[in-house]
C-alpha positions in Angstrom: 0.0 0.0 0.1 1.6 3.3 -1.0 2.4 5.7 1.8 3.3 9.4 2.0 1.5 12.3 0.7 -1.0 12.1 -2.1 0.3 13.1 -5.5 -1.2 15.6 -7.8 -2.3 12.8 -10.1 -4.0 11.0 -7.3 -5.8 14.2 -6.3 -7.1 14.5 -9.8 -8.4 10.9 -9.6 -10.1 11.8 -6.4 -11.8 14.8 -8.1 -13.0 12.5 -11.0 -14.2 10.0 -8.6 -16.3 12.7 -6.6 -17.7 14.0 -10.0 -18.8 10.5 -10.9 -20.6 10.1 -7.5 -18.2 7.4 -6.1 -18.0 6.8 -2.3 -14.8 7.5 -0.5 -14.2 3.8 0.0 -14.5 3.2 -3.8 -12.1 6.0 -4.6 -9.6 4.8 -1.9 -9.6 1.2 -3.4 -8.9 2.6 -6.9 -5.8 4.5 -5.4 -4.8 1.7 -3.0 -5.1 4.2 -0.1 -7.0 4.0 3.2 -10.5 5.4 3.1 -9.5 7.7 6.0 -6.9 9.3 3.8 -9.4 10.1 1.1 -12.0 11.4 3.6 -9.5 13.7 5.3 -8.1 14.9 2.0 -11.6 15.9 0.7 -12.9 17.4 4.0 -9.9 19.7 4.5 -10.2 21.0 0.9 -13.7 22.2 0.5 -15.8 18.9 0.9 -17.2 16.8 -1.9 -19.0 19.7 -3.6 -16.1 22.1 -3.5 -13.0 19.8 -3.9 -10.6 21.0 -6.7 -7.5 18.7 -7.3 -5.1 21.4 -8.3 -6.1 23.9 -5.5 -5.9 21.0 -2.9 -2.4 20.2 -4.1 -1.3 23.8 -3.9 -2.9 24.2 -0.4 -1.0 21.1 0.8 2.3 22.3 -0.5 1.7 25.7 1.1 1.0 24.1 4.5 4.1 21.9 4.2 6.3 25.0 3.3 4.8 27.1 6.1 5.6 24.4 8.6 9.2 24.1 7.4 9.5 27.9 7.8 8.1 28.0 11.4 9.6 24.8 12.8 13.4 24.8 13.3 15.0 21.6 11.8 16.9 21.0 15.0 13.8 20.8 17.1 10.8 18.6 17.0 7.3 20.0 16.8 6.2 21.6 20.1 4.2 19.3 22.4 0.7 20.4 23.5 0.1 21.0 27.2 -2.7 18.4 27.2 -0.3 15.7 25.8 -2.2 15.2 22.5 -0.2 14.8 19.3 0.0 18.2 17.7 -0.1 17.0 14.1 -3.1 14.6 14.8 -5.1 17.6 16.3 -4.3 19.8 13.4 -5.4 17.2 11.0 -8.7 16.7 12.9 -9.3 20.4 13.0 -8.7 20.7 9.2 -11.0 17.8 8.4 -13.7 19.0 10.8 -13.6 22.6 9.4 -13.7 21.1 5.9 -17.1 19.5 6.7 -18.3 22.9 8.0 -17.1 24.6 4.9 -18.8 22.0 2.7 -22.1 22.8 4.7 -21.8 26.5 3.8 -19.8 28.1 6.6 -17.1 30.7 5.6 -13.6 29.3 5.9 -12.4 31.4 8.9 -15.7 30.7 10.8 -15.4 27.0 10.1 -11.7 27.0 11.3 -12.7 28.9 14.5 -15.6 26.6 15.3 -13.4 23.4 14.8 -10.8 25.0 17.1 -13.4 25.5 19.9 -14.7 21.9 19.5 -11.1 20.6 19.9 -10.6 22.2 23.3 -11.6 20.4 26.5 -13.1 23.6 28.0 -15.1 24.2 24.8 -14.1 27.9 25.0 -11.4 30.2 23.8 -10.8 34.0 24.1 -10.4 36.1 21.0 -6.6 36.4 21.8 -6.3 32.7 22.0 -8.0 32.2 18.7 -5.8 34.8 17.0 -2.7 32.9 18.3 -4.0 29.5 17.4 -5.2 30.3 13.9 -2.3 32.8 13.2 -4.8 35.3 11.8 -5.6 39.0 12.5 -7.9 40.0 15.4 -10.3 41.6 12.8 -10.6 38.2 11.0 -11.5 36.4 14.3 -13.9 39.1 15.3 -15.7 38.9 12.0 -15.8 35.0 12.1 -17.1 34.9 15.7 -19.8 37.5 14.9 -21.0 35.3 12.1 -21.0 32.1 14.2 -23.0 34.1 17.0 -25.5 35.3 14.4 -26.1 31.6 13.4 -26.5 30.5 16.9 -23.5 28.2 16.8 -21.5 29.7 19.7 -22.2 31.6 22.8 -20.3 34.3 24.7 -19.5 34.4 28.5 -17.1 36.1 30.8 -14.7 34.0 32.9 -13.4 34.6 36.4 -11.0 37.2 35.1 -13.7 39.0 33.3 -12.4 38.1 29.9 -14.9 37.4 27.1 -14.8 33.8 26.0 -16.5 32.2 23.0 -18.1 28.9 23.9 -19.7 25.9 22.2 -21.0 24.0 25.3 -23.2 26.8 26.6 -26.8 25.6 27.0 -28.8 24.3 24.0 -26.6 25.8 21.3 -27.2 22.9 18.8 -30.8 22.9 19.6 -31.2 26.6 19.0 -29.2 26.3 15.8 -31.5 23.6 14.4 -34.6 25.6 15.4 -33.1 28.6 13.6 -32.4 26.5 10.6 -36.1 25.2 10.6 -37.4 28.8 10.9 -35.3 29.7 7.8 -36.7 26.8 5.9 -40.3 27.7 7.0 -39.7 31.3 5.7 -38.6 29.9 2.4 -41.8 27.7 2.3 -43.9 30.6 2.9 -42.3 32.7 0.2 -42.8 29.8 -2.3 -46.5 29.5 -1.3 -46.9 33.3 -1.7 -45.4 33.0 -5.1 -47.7 30.2 -6.1 -50.6 32.5 -5.4 -49.1 35.4 -7.4 -48.4 33.2 -10.4 -52.0 31.8 -10.5 -53.4 28.6 -9.2 -53.1 25.7 -11.6 -50.3 27.0 -13.6 -47.0 25.1 -13.9 -45.1 27.7 -12.1 -47.6 27.8 -9.3 -47.7 24.0 -9.1 -43.9 23.9 -8.8 -43.8 26.5 -6.0 -46.6 24.8 -4.1 -44.7 21.5 -4.3 -41.6 23.2 -2.9 -43.6 24.7 -0.1 -45.0 21.3 0.9 -41.6 19.7 0.8 -40.0 22.5 2.9 -42.9 22.4 5.4 -42.3 18.7 5.9 -38.5 19.2 6.3 -39.0 22.1 8.8 -41.5 20.2 10.9 -39.1 17.1 10.9 -36.2 19.2 12.0 -38.1 20.7 14.8 -39.5 17.4 16.0 -36.1 15.6 15.8 -34.3 18.5 17.6 -36.9 18.4 20.4 -36.7 14.7 20.8 -32.9 14.7 20.8 -32.8 17.5 23.4 -35.3 15.6 25.7 -33.4 12.3 25.4 -29.8 13.6 25.5 -30.3 16.6 27.8 -33.3 15.9 30.0 -34.3 18.6 32.3 -34.1 17.9 36.1 
């Protein structure tokens, strides 16, 4: 089984496989690579819908070059205070953020959210995010404002009165799902309104009415599933 980094040709084969609708396991078998390698590669580079072979190759080369520049050859990569393998955590964060990007999150917001989930406390200050992500304070501020607007994070003050962004505060995922369902409901209402405007019985009106019915069903299912999950996983005392 070949080891080492994926070649540019292998990345092009991955892109072809994704375009053909192949599963990660099928692509992996064709390249004689572990399925986890293909999954990680795709998720860290835009997800199945956004994967571009040449861009993925350039991004990998850039990451490798940056690590060479920031890590002295005479020293090993610094150890984390929690004892976890630095490279393994980085790879997880990249893969996790890739999934968020594939679901529509902006890249910086996705990276910040993945970083929060990779902490034991589930919280980081803006300064800690700036240092961890190696970006500007303005980039972090914009990303966190977006995540807050989507209900994906909370904000609290710690014992030192510092603001911390958190992902374990209350019913964040429940609230996020409810917000998603509300957006779907608004879309259904707009489609139904359009159906009335375009005239009952016309092809356009029928199309929009079918969209509205579908979205109503999805929205109701999301709310029902979210409430059931909250009651089962986080029962109230």
